[in-house]
Wavefront OBJ file of the C-alpha trace (Angstrom):
o trace
v -0.120 0.066 0.037
v 0.817 3.351 -0.702
v 2.736 5.207 2.749
v 0.210 7.948 3.085
v -3.522 7.893 1.434
v -4.445 10.827 -0.990
v -6.678 13.479 0.292
v -9.466 12.235 -1.390
v -9.628 8.706 -3.858
v -11.835 10.712 -6.432
v -11.575 14.758 -7.116
v -14.407 15.327 -9.250
v -13.923 19.123 -11.290
v -17.077 20.416 -11.758
v -20.653 20.849 -9.867
v -22.696 20.490 -13.075
v -24.902 18.125 -14.654
v -21.775 15.244 -14.935
v -19.900 15.973 -11.555
v -23.199 15.854 -9.758
v -24.198 12.717 -11.706
v -20.570 11.225 -10.729
v -20.894 11.884 -6.996
v -24.657 10.616 -7.253
v -23.436 7.376 -8.619
v -20.310 7.102 -6.121
v -23.165 7.510 -3.517
v -24.646 4.451 -4.957
v -22.171 2.096 -6.188
v -18.729 3.021 -4.410
v -19.727 4.717 -1.214
v -16.646 3.296 0.669
v -14.601 5.837 -1.945
v -14.095 8.944 -0.467
v -14.306 11.714 -3.141
v -14.808 15.954 -3.495
v -16.103 18.079 -6.010
v -14.475 21.426 -6.660
v -16.627 24.630 -8.463
v -15.124 27.300 -9.871
v -17.802 29.325 -9.639
v -20.089 29.911 -6.416
v -22.832 27.917 -6.948
v -23.430 24.315 -8.819
v -25.406 23.910 -11.727
v -22.795 25.045 -14.362
v -24.528 25.718 -17.785
v -27.854 26.364 -16.148
v -26.319 28.624 -13.693
v -23.918 30.650 -15.741
v -26.312 31.487 -18.478
v -29.014 34.058 -17.674
v -30.512 35.537 -21.002
v -34.201 34.880 -21.279
v -35.864 32.010 -21.873
v -32.781 29.923 -21.149
v -33.918 26.531 -21.172
v -33.198 22.655 -22.207
v -32.959 22.140 -25.742
v -34.153 18.255 -25.325
v -36.541 16.845 -23.194
v -35.813 16.393 -19.529
v -36.520 12.713 -19.368
v -33.180 12.435 -21.309
v -31.659 15.106 -19.549
v -32.335 14.365 -16.521
v -30.375 11.181 -14.635
v -31.441 7.520 -15.139
v -31.568 7.317 -11.043
v -33.672 10.527 -10.302
v -37.291 10.908 -11.978
v -37.804 14.109 -13.467
v -41.320 15.228 -11.855
v -42.121 18.394 -13.428
v -45.517 18.672 -16.047
v -42.976 20.412 -18.460
v -40.608 17.739 -19.777
v -38.837 21.035 -21.818
v -37.340 23.007 -18.620
v -36.005 26.217 -18.037
v -33.154 26.988 -16.148
v -34.465 27.890 -12.623
v -36.743 24.328 -12.797
v -33.103 22.377 -14.102
v -31.487 23.928 -10.698
v -34.046 22.744 -8.324
v -33.876 19.398 -9.690
v -29.551 19.508 -8.975
v -30.067 21.299 -5.507
v -32.735 18.077 -4.729
v -30.515 15.726 -5.646
v -27.336 17.015 -3.898
v -29.689 17.574 -0.649
v -31.420 14.313 -0.650
v -28.612 12.160 -1.461
v -25.895 14.436 0.949
v -23.697 15.571 -1.692
v -23.503 19.440 -0.753
v -21.317 18.896 2.100
v -18.579 17.317 -0.982
v -18.616 20.420 -2.673
v -16.219 23.366 -2.787
v -17.033 26.225 -4.502
v -14.736 29.025 -5.690
v -11.836 26.714 -6.634
v -10.937 27.249 -9.859
v -8.720 24.332 -11.162
v -5.130 25.155 -12.943
v -3.130 22.199 -13.244
v -3.328 18.652 -12.462
v -0.295 16.317 -12.723
v -0.591 12.692 -12.276
v 2.570 10.961 -10.742
v 2.834 7.557 -11.079
v 5.079 6.599 -8.391
v 2.753 7.884 -5.946
v -0.198 7.016 -8.028
v -2.244 10.343 -7.472
v -3.074 13.171 -8.930
v -1.421 16.895 -7.456
v -4.297 19.279 -8.284
v -3.675 23.112 -8.269
v -6.294 25.404 -7.682
v -6.989 29.247 -7.627
v -9.394 30.766 -4.736
v -11.221 33.751 -5.173
v -8.771 35.841 -3.253
v -6.037 34.976 -5.496
v -4.108 32.050 -3.477
v -3.931 28.651 -4.578
v -4.301 25.534 -2.681
v -3.675 21.851 -3.428
v -5.119 19.012 -3.188
v -3.923 15.015 -4.056
v -6.370 12.336 -5.243
v -5.878 9.282 -6.516
v -8.444 9.042 -9.270
v -9.658 12.472 -11.567
v -12.945 13.175 -13.420
v -13.456 16.321 -15.272
v -16.770 17.251 -15.222
v -16.104 20.606 -16.593
v -18.523 20.733 -20.215
v -16.981 21.274 -23.350
v -16.626 24.848 -23.749
v -14.728 27.710 -22.277
v -16.209 29.905 -19.001
v -13.757 32.611 -19.853
v -14.230 33.655 -23.621
v -17.438 33.141 -26.053
v -16.411 32.854 -30.104
v -15.738 36.028 -31.111
v -16.440 36.392 -34.999
v -14.543 39.942 -35.356
v -17.327 42.237 -35.663
v -16.738 45.482 -35.531
v -19.116 47.996 -34.303
v -18.123 51.323 -35.568
v -21.028 53.810 -35.091
v -23.064 51.702 -33.677
v -24.091 53.363 -30.087
v -26.244 50.638 -28.606
v -25.895 47.968 -26.258
v -23.911 45.030 -27.341
v -24.358 41.392 -25.451
v -22.989 37.947 -25.836
v -25.476 35.435 -24.007
v -22.818 33.989 -21.927
v -22.125 37.133 -20.194
v -26.051 38.461 -20.132
v -26.021 41.639 -17.527
v -28.297 41.946 -14.863
v -31.064 43.840 -15.188
v -31.089 44.487 -18.708
v -34.148 46.962 -19.903
v -34.836 46.204 -23.390
v -38.753 47.323 -23.151
v -39.737 48.705 -25.851
v -36.403 48.639 -27.656
v -35.596 47.253 -31.214
v -32.854 43.977 -30.705
v -31.261 42.407 -33.260
v -30.068 38.703 -32.676
v -27.498 37.642 -34.804
v -27.092 33.863 -34.838
v -29.519 30.911 -35.616
v -28.981 28.180 -33.257
v -30.542 27.133 -30.107
v -29.564 30.097 -28.026
v -31.106 32.549 -30.876
v -33.845 30.396 -31.334
v -34.290 30.806 -27.181
v -33.670 34.402 -26.961
v -36.229 35.731 -29.743
v -39.399 34.894 -28.713
v -38.369 34.987 -25.033
v -37.603 38.673 -25.747
v -40.251 39.339 -28.015
v -42.982 39.757 -25.528
v -41.473 43.409 -24.154
v -39.324 44.373 -27.233
v -40.621 46.629 -30.123
v -39.467 44.242 -32.615
v -37.129 41.289 -31.966
v -35.298 40.226 -34.771
v -33.052 37.140 -35.702
v -30.455 37.829 -38.306
v -28.913 34.167 -39.431
v -26.295 33.727 -41.833
v -27.576 30.924 -42.759
v -30.771 29.093 -41.843
v -31.166 26.322 -39.463
v -33.536 22.837 -38.988
v -36.091 23.739 -36.402
v -38.493 21.111 -35.453
v -41.345 22.101 -32.783
v -42.747 19.678 -30.255
v -45.097 20.422 -26.988
v -43.175 21.866 -24.168
v -45.226 18.752 -22.019
v -44.964 15.506 -22.824
v -48.854 14.456 -22.360
v -47.351 10.317 -22.174
v -45.001 11.058 -19.667
v -47.843 13.138 -17.554
v -50.605 10.451 -18.478
v -47.864 7.566 -17.227
v -47.138 9.646 -14.310
v -50.863 9.279 -13.226
v -51.252 5.726 -12.866
v -47.710 3.937 -12.577
v -45.178 4.380 -10.027
v -42.983 7.543 -10.390
v -40.122 5.239 -11.223
v -41.624 2.796 -13.712
v -43.333 5.966 -15.319
v -39.958 8.171 -15.475
v -38.021 4.538 -17.348
v -40.631 4.127 -20.105
v -40.906 7.643 -20.920
v -36.959 7.844 -20.941
v -36.536 4.553 -23.097
v -39.421 6.271 -25.456
v -37.640 9.465 -25.566
v -34.572 7.660 -26.243
v -35.580 5.233 -28.999
v -37.716 8.217 -30.520
v -34.237 10.067 -30.535
v -32.204 7.685 -32.558
v -35.263 7.184 -34.812
v -35.183 10.855 -35.724
v -31.574 11.016 -36.176
v -31.060 7.750 -38.241
v -34.373 9.015 -40.192
v -32.467 12.291 -41.233
v -28.954 10.597 -42.223
v -31.092 7.600 -44.147
v -33.619 9.667 -45.852
v -32.774 13.294 -45.343
v -35.447 14.312 -47.951
v -38.336 12.839 -46.221
v -37.230 14.579 -42.772
v -36.816 17.786 -44.714
v -40.363 17.256 -45.896
v -41.923 16.538 -42.429
v -39.715 19.331 -40.695
v -41.498 22.008 -43.404
v -44.918 20.600 -42.685
v -44.707 21.872 -39.530
v -43.182 25.209 -39.559
v -45.547 25.743 -42.608
v -48.739 24.239 -40.663
v -47.534 26.891 -37.451
v -46.882 30.188 -39.591
v -49.667 29.512 -42.591
v -49.357 32.307 -45.015
v -46.231 33.122 -43.366
v -44.415 30.511 -44.055
v -41.009 31.223 -46.663
v -39.416 27.860 -47.282
v -36.236 29.563 -48.141
v -35.988 30.852 -44.676
v -36.453 27.649 -43.322
v -34.179 25.535 -45.383
v -30.914 25.369 -44.559
v -27.899 24.625 -47.206
v -26.963 21.003 -44.969
v -29.354 18.064 -44.485
v -31.075 17.662 -41.138
v -28.484 16.521 -38.373
v -25.361 17.473 -40.175
v -26.104 20.133 -37.257
v -28.326 19.951 -34.064
v -31.785 20.492 -35.376
v -33.310 23.253 -33.256
v -36.061 22.762 -30.439
v -38.829 25.182 -30.928
v -41.474 24.699 -27.689
v -45.127 24.990 -28.494
v -44.064 26.720 -31.187
v -42.897 29.592 -29.603
v -40.665 31.574 -32.209
v -43.310 31.089 -34.759
v -46.103 32.079 -32.662
v -43.941 35.849 -32.090
v -43.000 35.491 -35.900
v -46.980 35.629 -36.645
v -47.752 38.094 -33.970
v -45.405 40.715 -35.792
v -43.124 41.156 -32.846
v -40.401 38.902 -33.832
v -38.588 38.309 -37.601
v -35.848 36.009 -39.269
v -33.922 37.742 -41.499
v -31.452 35.765 -43.735
v -28.502 37.979 -44.735
v -25.028 39.088 -44.596
v -23.862 41.909 -42.167
v -22.136 44.561 -44.114
v -21.611 47.294 -41.234
v -22.584 48.339 -37.801
v -24.176 51.851 -38.333
v -25.828 54.832 -35.618
v -29.100 52.529 -35.262
v -28.530 49.235 -36.014
v -27.357 46.757 -38.605
v -26.816 47.213 -42.491
v -26.425 44.376 -44.499
v -24.907 43.363 -47.668
v -28.196 43.463 -49.416
v -28.690 47.044 -48.605
v -31.328 46.157 -46.147
v -31.214 47.859 -42.626
v -32.328 46.782 -39.336
v -32.941 48.871 -36.608
v -30.964 47.916 -33.103
v -30.916 49.885 -30.238
v -29.619 46.402 -28.503
v -27.490 43.816 -30.638
v -27.097 40.299 -28.797
v -24.187 37.929 -30.660
v -25.974 34.339 -30.455
v -22.753 33.454 -32.545
v -21.686 30.542 -30.386
v -19.629 28.988 -28.163
v -15.533 28.457 -28.114
v -15.001 24.789 -27.526
v -12.259 23.517 -24.740
v -10.656 20.634 -23.225
v -10.711 19.328 -19.966
v -11.895 22.420 -18.718
v -8.629 24.339 -19.982
v -6.726 22.806 -17.185
v -2.953 21.832 -17.608
v -3.139 18.225 -17.308
v 0.326 16.274 -17.056
v 1.536 13.101 -16.473
v 4.830 13.064 -14.695
v 5.597 16.862 -14.949
v 4.972 15.827 -19.122
v 2.361 18.221 -20.428
v -0.769 16.018 -21.769
v -1.607 16.969 -25.665
v -4.787 15.476 -25.744
v -5.355 15.622 -29.288
v -2.312 12.956 -29.681
v -4.555 10.828 -27.742
v -7.364 8.509 -28.537
v -10.600 8.066 -26.552
v -11.073 4.983 -24.933
v -14.724 3.940 -24.478
v -15.764 7.797 -24.484
v -14.687 7.893 -21.260
v -10.805 7.349 -20.609
v -7.651 8.191 -22.816
v -5.031 5.917 -24.177
v -1.883 5.732 -21.783
v -3.430 8.461 -19.397
v -3.939 6.677 -16.013
v -6.759 7.411 -13.545
v -8.516 10.094 -15.698
v -12.280 10.516 -16.588
v -14.006 12.957 -18.726
v -17.672 13.682 -20.069
v -18.401 15.110 -23.592
v -22.517 14.367 -24.193
v -23.818 13.411 -27.382
v -24.059 16.038 -30.067
v -27.511 14.118 -31.237
v -28.701 13.013 -28.082
v -28.838 14.287 -24.291
v -25.856 15.313 -22.739
v -26.668 13.332 -19.628
v -26.961 10.214 -21.232
v -23.243 9.941 -21.632
v -22.640 11.581 -18.305
v -24.827 8.174 -16.927
v -22.762 5.264 -18.254
v -19.572 7.097 -17.929
v -20.313 7.604 -14.360
v -21.516 3.855 -13.870
v -18.322 2.583 -15.812
v -15.910 4.601 -13.783
v -17.561 3.433 -10.716
v -17.011 -0.273 -11.522
v -13.446 1.003 -12.742
v -12.975 2.076 -8.758
v -14.219 -0.957 -7.604
v -12.170 -3.137 -9.778
v -9.414 -1.349 -8.236
v -10.131 -1.205 -4.782
v -10.949 -5.278 -5.072
v -7.304 -6.027 -6.810
v -5.635 -3.594 -4.671
v -4.799 -1.728 -7.740
v -3.885 1.939 -7.952
v -3.874 2.783 -11.626
v -6.171 1.908 -14.228
v -4.443 2.743 -17.667
v -6.258 2.308 -20.947
v -3.189 0.734 -22.612
v -2.509 1.346 -26.577
v 0.937 0.221 -27.816
v 2.635 1.985 -30.826
v 2.007 -1.260 -33.068
v -1.115 -1.251 -32.118
v -1.796 2.204 -32.456
v -0.065 2.386 -36.210
v -2.645 0.044 -36.942
v -5.963 2.009 -35.659
v -7.945 3.478 -38.844
v -8.785 7.229 -37.661
v -12.359 8.471 -38.172
v -13.374 12.128 -37.641
v -14.322 12.679 -34.248
v -17.226 14.920 -35.115
v -19.484 14.425 -38.129
v -21.192 17.725 -37.830
v -20.826 20.446 -39.643
v -21.297 23.225 -37.086
v -19.441 26.243 -36.900
v -18.202 25.514 -33.138
v -17.371 22.052 -33.730
v -15.581 22.662 -36.690
v -13.670 25.495 -34.787
v -12.970 23.557 -32.364
v -11.733 20.097 -33.565
v -7.979 20.777 -33.878
v -7.859 20.415 -30.477
v -9.799 17.323 -29.826
v -8.558 14.257 -29.235
v -8.051 11.278 -31.577
v -10.849 9.031 -32.722
v -11.018 5.311 -34.218
v -13.407 3.849 -36.444
v -13.966 0.815 -34.138
v -14.853 0.789 -30.340
v -12.942 1.091 -27.828
v -10.803 3.943 -29.282
v -13.549 6.096 -30.094
v -16.171 8.753 -28.915
v -19.079 7.142 -29.825
v -22.770 9.362 -31.125
v -24.930 5.870 -30.204
v -26.527 5.765 -27.072
v -27.698 2.887 -27.480
v -24.935 0.638 -28.498
v -22.715 2.603 -26.041
v -24.680 1.849 -23.162
v -24.824 -2.151 -24.045
v -21.155 -2.038 -24.865
v -20.435 -0.430 -21.565
v -22.517 -2.371 -19.277
v -22.065 -5.674 -20.569
v -18.281 -5.393 -21.829
v -15.738 -6.590 -18.540
v -13.840 -3.734 -16.722
v -10.806 -5.966 -17.437
v -11.032 -6.369 -20.973
v -7.635 -6.795 -21.651
v -6.954 -3.466 -22.572
v -7.244 -1.594 -19.452
v -4.082 -2.163 -16.989
v -4.669 -2.372 -13.501
v -1.310 -1.771 -11.548
v 0.280 -0.415 -8.368
v 2.433 2.241 -7.875
v 6.171 1.550 -9.117
v 4.919 -1.696 -10.502
v 5.465 -1.309 -13.954
v 3.369 -3.680 -16.010
v 2.347 -5.758 -13.232
v -1.173 -6.161 -12.627
v -2.477 -6.001 -8.994
v -3.940 -9.179 -8.930
v -0.354 -10.441 -9.671
v 1.197 -8.524 -6.778
v -1.428 -9.673 -4.695
v -0.370 -13.481 -5.679
v 3.514 -13.134 -5.263
v 2.484 -11.816 -2.028
v 0.421 -14.602 -0.659
l 1 2 3 4 5 6 7 8 9 10 11 12 13 14 15 16 17 18 19 20 21 22 23 24 25 26 27 28 29 30 31 32 33 34 35 36 37 38 39 40 41 42 43 44 45 46 47 48 49 50 51 52 53 54 55 56 57 58 59 60 61 62 63 64 65 66 67 68 69 70 71 72 73 74 75 76 77 78 79 80 81 82 83 84 85 86 87 88 89 90 91 92 93 94 95 96 97 98 99 100 101 102 103 104 105 106 107 108 109 110 111 112 113 114 115 116 117 118 119 120 121 122 123 124 125 126 127 128 129 130 131 132 133 134 135 136 137 138 139 140 141 142 143 144 145 146 147 148 149 150 151 152 153 154 155 156 157 158 159 160 161 162 163 164 165 166 167 168 169 170 171 172 173 174 175 176 177 178 179 180 181 182 183 184 185 186 187 188 189 190 191 192 193 194 195 196 197 198 199 200 201 202 203 204 205 206 207 208 209 210 211 212 213 214 215 216 217 218 219 220 221 222 223 224 225 226 227 228 229 230 231 232 233 234 235 236 237 238 239 240 241 242 243 244 245 246 247 248 249 250 251 252 253 254 255 256 257 258 259 260 261 262 263 264 265 266 267 268 269 270 271 272 273 274 275 276 277 278 279 280 281 282 283 284 285 286 287 288 289 290 291 292 293 294 295 296 297 298 299 300 301 302 303 304 305 306 307 308 309 310 311 312 313 314 315 316 317 318 319 320 321 322 323 324 325 326 327 328 329 330 331 332 333 334 335 336 337 338 339 340 341 342 343 344 345 346 347 348 349 350 351 352 353 354 355 356 357 358 359 360 361 362 363 364 365 366 367 368 369 370 371 372 373 374 375 376 377 378 379 380 381 382 383 384 385 386 387 388 389 390 391 392 393 394 395 396 397 398 399 400 401 402 403 404 405 406 407 408 409 410 411 412 413 414 415 416 417 418 419 420 421 422 423 424 425 426 427 428 429 430 431 432 433 434 435 436 437 438 439 440 441 442 443 444 445 446 447 448 449 450 451 452 453 454 455 456 457 458 459 460 461 462 463 464 465 466 467 468 469 470 471 472 473 474 475 476 477 478 479 480 481 482 483 484 485 486 487 488 489 490 491 492 493 494 495 496 497 498 499 500 501 502
């Protein structure tokens, strides 16, 4: 055994959905392991606490964005941020997790030292001072985007004298009543903001360079709410969750296999909502559905705002910003008192933490994903990067469950390190795949910093939850690829060392 124990068996970075989910899984499945959650912000919730723009909500249903172990009990399945935060706070209180959270701890660096089998993690506190913790295993629930910087498309605002706001840094108490607002962008954030601001603003214009595929659905799931009336809460939730998982999977595969049929369906639904106001060109992107994420429009809210005359969607390219608004290359002028740049996020790997192994910087872009959870030849580190074609939490759940089984196997075998081993010969034989088969701007801009991806499991970040879940659950933890060893023992496994000692 190690001469001195680390501060914690597991250090979880981030108190958002991923970090809270890992803690909850540990409480249920690895209760004999100690852990702490370090969170850079003053509150839990991650994305759902950071973003404060009007109408912020989930863009997928809460029966799949919710955890597999905690039923979603609200009537609305498309939930706003306050409801999601309430859900997360209930979990941390009822499951004894809150006492393990350390707020205002921003992780700066993490170095794994193999001779000690532990991470040395340096953190910065609000007052600028630093502190250190050690842990045997590091679990990064730090999200996928840069909390400090948003994507900057390089706009020059010239003579424009109004307010310019990025949704990631929304000001408190913004007064937009009676004002003209231009929202630049056509992704999920813009589609959420436009109808939410339309009730108070004079007019809200969504300015899109290219259209986005959109689909409308009710914010309430009548099947889920009906099942809850007649079945136990957990059973109703499991049924609804599986229904929605299969529907997501079916819709994605339909879009890939029969794109024209999917286009026709999406257009038909928008035309039904807008009636004579439907302009096909405004809602026809130059790519197939699910080549980028399809934007959710709950309860037709965007289309209702357009029909009322309080909102519009304009397709065009910006020529320049002028006094009082935005001039397009077409010559059209859009009045604006406020410009909102909903132009996308900036991807980040491992929460921008300076990760190193025995003092040598880890370059994630040189390592392969292992089961969408760990990385080749990097011990005792797991991450969550959610699905692009389904809810983030689906991956968070299966990764948490898997890591708990790894931890338990390590404890049973007396191992200190779990390392997905990829030999040079095996690496040379791997056929690589595009890690993200999506054309979204934020994805393409960040691909150069992303880990490598094989065409075949397990050296892969897959995008098919049903397949991933089966493989993660059915395949043994000790699959011959992940090595379980003890500190200072090189390649000798924990089982071999125990046998030698007897």
